[in-house]
N, C-alpha and C positions, 0 to 999 in steps of 0.2 A: 282756678283760672289757669289757662295754658299760656306758657311763655313762648313767644315767637322769636326764633333765633335767625339772624341774618348775617351774612358775611360776604365780602366782595371776593371774587375769584382771585384777584391780584393779591389780596391779603393772605388768602389760604395758600397760594403758591409760595409766598414769602416764608411760610412756616416749614416748607419742605427743605431739607438739608441734603445736598448732593453728597453721595458716598464715593470715596476714591475707588472702591471696588465695583461701582456701577449702581444705578438706581438711586433711590432717595429714601430718607427717613422722614416720616411725617407723624406728628403727634397732634391729636385733636381731642379735647375734653379728657385728657389724661390717658388716652388709648394710643398705643404705639403701632405704627404701620410701616412695613417695608414695601415700597412700591417701585415699579419699574418706570412709570411715566407720570408726570404731574397731572395728566388728564384724568387719572383715577381719583384725584382729590374731590371733584364734584360729587361723584357717587358716594364716597365716604362721608362727606359733609351732609348730604341728603339723608344718609342712613342715620346720622346723629340728629336729624330733625332740623337742619339748617335750610334756609332758603338762600341759594347762592345767587348773588347779583353779579352780572357780567358787564 
């Protein structure tokens, strides 16, 4: 049986930590990402199999 993962966009943005040097640190399912814009989060979440709720 396949597990369906959902997450709200607001929750995912809350996981992003702003870096003093610019950009954000984002960790999802134990994987670390250095991103420039929080809009990248949706694409990352979908890559992990999440359905993002806006």
